N, C-alpha and C positions, 0 to 999 in steps of 0.2 A: 299146351298153351303157353304163349310167349312170355318171357320174364321181362317186366315192366322196367325200362330202364331209367337209371337215377336221373335227377333233376339236375340242370347245368348248376346250381349252389351246391348240391349235392358232391357234383364230381370236384367242384372247385375247393371246396371246403372241410369235405370228409365229415360232414355233420354226425352221421351216425357212429362214423367211430369214436368220435370226440363225445359222444352221447348229448347232445344237443338238438337244438333244431333254430329255424329260421326266426320265430316267434323269441325265444329265448336269447339269441344273438341281437334281436331288434331291440329288448329293454334292455340287454348289456350296453350297446351301443349308445342308447340314450342315457343311461345313467353314467355313463363316463363323459358323454358331452357335456351333462350338466353339472359335472364337477370341476371340469376345465375350460369350460366356455368364456369366463370371465378374462380371458386372454385378449378376447378379440376387443376388448374395451381397455384392459391396462397396456396391452403393445402398443398400440397406435398413441396413447399419451405419452408413455416413455420415450418412444423413438422421435417424435414428432419434436421432442426438447431439442433434437440436435439440428432442427430446419427443414427435416423431411416433411412431406405433404402427408397430413393426418388422414386424408381419404384413402391415398395411394396405400400406406402404410395397413389401413383397415383390409383392403382389398387383398393384400399381398399375406397379410395373416391369415385371413380366411382360407385362400387358395394355398398356400403352403401347408397350413394343417391339412387340409384335404388330400394334398398331394402325398405328403408323408403317410397320411391313414391309408390310403389307397395302395400304395407302394408295400407297405407293412402287411396289409392285409391280403392282397392278391397274389404276392411274391412269396412271403414269408409265412403268410397264414397264421399270424400270432393276434391275439386279442389286444395289442398295444395301441395305443393314439399316440401321435405326434403333433407338435405346434411348436412355435417359436418358445424358447425355453425362459422362465423366471431366473433371474441371476445374470443370464447371458445378455440379455437386453439392457439391464441395468448396467453392466460393464461396458457394453457396446456406447450406451447412451451418455453416461456420466463420468465412465473413466476415460474412454477412448477419444471420443468426439469432444465433448465438453471438458475434460481435463487435460488432455494431450493435445487440445484442438487439431485433430484430425479432422478433415472433411469425412461427412458420412459415407460419399461416393468410395472414398479409399477404403473407410471401414468395412463397407459391404465387399468389397475385394479381398479383404481378410478373411471374413468370414467363408467367402467362397472358396479361398485357398485352403483353409483348415477342413473344410469339407472333402478337397480333392487329396489333402493328406490322409484324411479317414478312408476314403476310399481303397487308396495305395497301400495302407496297412492293413485293412480287411482282406485285401486280397493275398498276401503273402503273411497273414496270422501273427503280425506283429502288436497288434493290438492287445490280445491277452499278457503278453510278456510285458508290456509297459505297463499294465495295471497292476500284475501280481508284483513288480518291481519297486511300485511306490511304496513308502512304508505305510502302515494302516493308519499310524496316528496321525500322518498329514492328510490322509484321504478324509478322515472324519473331520480334521481342524478346517479343511478348505469348505466343506459344506457348513460348518457352523460359522466360517467367517462371512461367507456368503448371505448367511441368514442374520447376522448383525448389519451387513451392507445394506440390506434390503432394509432392514427396522430403521436404519438412520433415514434413509430415502423416503420411507414411508413416512415418518415423524415430520422430516423437515416438509414433504409435501402438504401435510395438514395443518401445519401451524404450531404444533404441539412443541418442537423444537424449533428454535430460532437464533440467528446469529447474536452474539453478545460480545461487545469489545473487550470487556474486563475478563471472560472465560471462555472466549473464543465462540461457545455456543452455551445455551440456557434454554429453560423453560419460554414457550410463546406465551401468547394470550389465552389464558384457557377459558376465558369467558367468550372468545370468538365464539359464532355460532357454527362456524366451518369445523372449527377443532371439536367443538361438541359433539357435531354429527359425525365426525371420522371416530371419537371414541365410542359412539353408539354403534356404528357400522361394526366395529371390531367387537365388540360386547355380542353383538346379533350373531356374528360368523362363529365366536367362541362357543356359545349356548348352542347353536343349531348343530355344530360339529360335534358338540357332547351328545346331542340328542339323535346323532346319525341324520340328520336331514340332508337329503339328496339336494346339490346345488346351493349349499349354504353360503357361498362367497358371493355367486351372482346374485342371490336373492339380497343378500345384504348392500350390493352395489346399487341395486334397482331402488330397495326401500329408501336408503340414503339421497339419491338422487331425486326420487319423488317428493320427499319430505324438503329438500333444499328448494325444489321449482316451486312448491307451494309457499313456502317463507320468501321466494322472490330472491334468492341467492343463485339461482341458474337458470338460465334460460331452455326451456323444453322445446325440442325442434322436430318431435315426431316420433313414430315407431318404424313406419317403412317408408322406403324412396327408392329413388333412381341408385344405381351402382356407380360409385365414384370411378373416376378414370386412374388406371394403375399407371399410366405412362410416365408420372414425375418420377417413379422409382424403378420401373422396369429396365432391367439390363443398364443399370446407372453405374455400374463397379467402374472403379478408375484404379489400373493397376500400375500407373505412371509414379506415383510416390509409396509403393508398397515394399519393395525391398531396400529397407533400410535396417539397421539394428533394432531401431525402436519399434519397427511395424512386424518385424520377424519375432519379436518377442510378444506382441498383441496375437499375431497367428498361432503361436504357440499356446498362450491362456484360452484362447477360444478352443483350441483343439484338447488340451489338459481338463477344461473344467467341462465340457462336454463330455469327455472319454469317463470321468468319473460318474458323472450324472447320468449318461444312456446305460452304462455297465450295469451300475447299481440297480436302476429301474427295469432294466431286462431280468436281471436275475430275479429280483424280488418278485416282478408280476408272473414271470414265467413258473416259480417256486409256488405261487399262491396257486396258479391255473392247473398245477399238477403236471405240466410240460415235461420239467426237469426230469431225466432217467435217475434211476436208484445208483447209477455211478456218478451221478454228477453230469452227466453229458447233456448238453442243450441242443435239441434236435434242430436242423436247418439254420445252425448258428451262422454260418455265412451269408445266407439270404437278409437273415435279421441284420447283421451288421452293414450289409449293403443296402439296405433299406432306409437305415438310419443316415450312412453317408450321402445317398442320394437325395433326402430330404433336406440336407444343409445345403449342398450345391444349389439345389431349385429355389429353396427360400432366397437365399442372398440373390440370386439372378431377378426373382421377382421382387425385391427390395424390402427383406425383414432381416433380423439378426437370426443367429442360429436357431435351426429346428432341432427339437430333441424330443426321445419319448417321454410321456408324463408319467409320474407314479399314481396320478389319479386313475390310470389304467385299472388299478386294483378295486376300485369300486365297481367296475362293470364286469370284471372277473368275479367277483364276489356276489353280483348279479346273475351269474351263470354264464357269461361268455365265454369261450373257450377255443373258439377259431378267429381267422382274420375276418369274418363276417363282421363281428363286433365292431372291427377298423372301419370297414366299409361303411357302415351305416353312421359311425362318428363322421366320416368324411363327407357324406350326404347331408348331415346336420350343418357342418361349416359352409358348405356351399351354400345352404338356405339362407344363411345368416348375412350372405352379400347384401340382401334388401333392406338389413336392418341399420344401416350407416348412421341415418338421421339418430337414432336411440343412441348409438355409440357416441355420437357427438354430442349429445345431451349430458352426458354423464361427466360431472367436473371433477378434477384431480384429488380433492379431499374425499371424495365418494370411493376411489381405488386405493387409497393408503391405507385402509385396513386390510384388504387383501395382501398388499405387499408385505404388512406388518406380520399377518397370519401365517405367508408362506417362509416369513422368518422364523417363525415358532417351530414350524415343521424342519425348517433345514437344520436348525442348531442342534436339534434332538440326539444326534449321532455324536456330539461330543461326549456324551457319558460313557460312550465304548473307547475311549481314550486311556492309556494306562497312565493315570495322573501319579501313580505311587513311584514309578519311574521318572527321574528329574530329566533325564536324557532324551525322552519321549515327549514329556509335558511342556517342556521350556520351548523346542520347536514348535509344538500344537498351538501353545499359547500366543505366540509371536505372530503365528498365521491367521490367527483368529482377531488378534486386536489391531494388525496393521491394515486389515481390509477397510473397515470403518474409520481408521484415526487417519490413516493416509488417502482415505477415499479413493482406494485401489484395490480389485481384486488382485490384479497382477502383483503388486508392490506384497501384497500378503503372502502369495504363493511363494513368491522368489525369497522373502526372510524367512519363511519355513524351511524351504530347502537348503538355504545356506547353513543358516544355523544347527540344522538336523547334521549335516556333514561335519562342521567344526566341532560341536559339543561330542559327538561320536569319536572324532579323532582326537581330542584331547581328553577324553577320558577311557582312551585304550579299547573303544569298541568299533574302530574303523572297518575292521572286517565285516560287521554285522550290516554295514549299510550297503544297499544294492548298487551295483555299478550303474545302472541308469539314473537312480537318485545322485551319485557323484556327477556325472555329465550334467545333470539338469542344473544343480548348484552351480558347477563350474562356467555355465553358459551365463546364467545371472550374474554371476562375479564380474565376466568380462563384460556383459553388457553394462553394468553400472560403473566399471573402471573407464569404458570408453566413452560412455555417453551420458553417463550421470542418472539422476531418478527419472 
């Protein structure tokens, strides 16, 4: 009797070897999707502040996420989902386009180039060298600073924090229904997250939107509709003004932030899934890095900020996901969302503010791992964290962190403890400020 041939999915994803099934992978994919699908609403709102077409960004967000998930699933066979990253989209919109007055077309070109750099360093294995050479205190501080930056953006969008001529900023009108609904949304997310409710963020966004619509604070435009055109952002990258000192710095920040974010997510999720070997080796690492890099380039071409692995993938792993089939199911869900543009268009900014604020909470948790008892580590970390929201620039926070780290170590007799890559980065930032200012 002939031995039955394994199915196509079995051959592609080695389901039996990973002790999983199609049903388990489908449940895991849906779980991951529910925890991260808020991005299809939040990302278009953030990027449209730059003048980008809201509908086109919505489509590019869905397709970029689907492409990233498909490449990760089919090529690397990892249960890790990708989508335009929180923090990176805020840097794109508020720091680069609005703060530096850079056209969004040029900013997309910067994202594209950061992806090309990612591909190159993934091919020659420089990525691990760079990650390992950056001081741990600065790695944790960068995440914490981005968390505070997102919190400031969220509170401002909700009207909870408002400009104040006497003190620069202060409390807004807390009696405003929009501010109250934003606070309600944040409370909902916190409670549901504590109770381990799947999709807490998207549930909060939809509930606040429904209440706002009922109160007449928002126009409901429906749930399902025609897919908007992606033409306004598709291949609209402008490379003509890219190679200036300021824009090279922007490319570097896109690269650096995504480097930490994607590497940390990869290690965390792979460890949770039991993929990492006993010797610390990560199987198919080169394919994983190439999938990540390809997603960045594809996302920029489509018209969105950097695409990155999502730590929310851990929820799918907790639900049993062990192979790339999980990521493939996430991709299918994102493609299905293309028909939900009317719903995404109905969501007001104050309904997504709680999501930004909560992501800020998650990102700042890493600062507990900083060596606060060592002043030579604590001060650079502190400056990194506070400069991001106060200067309203993720790039300036990173710059101050590296420069202060090098100087403090130099003048305290600890120069030999500074990795050579950190010296190079610090010197590049000093040169940038000396020649071109802030």
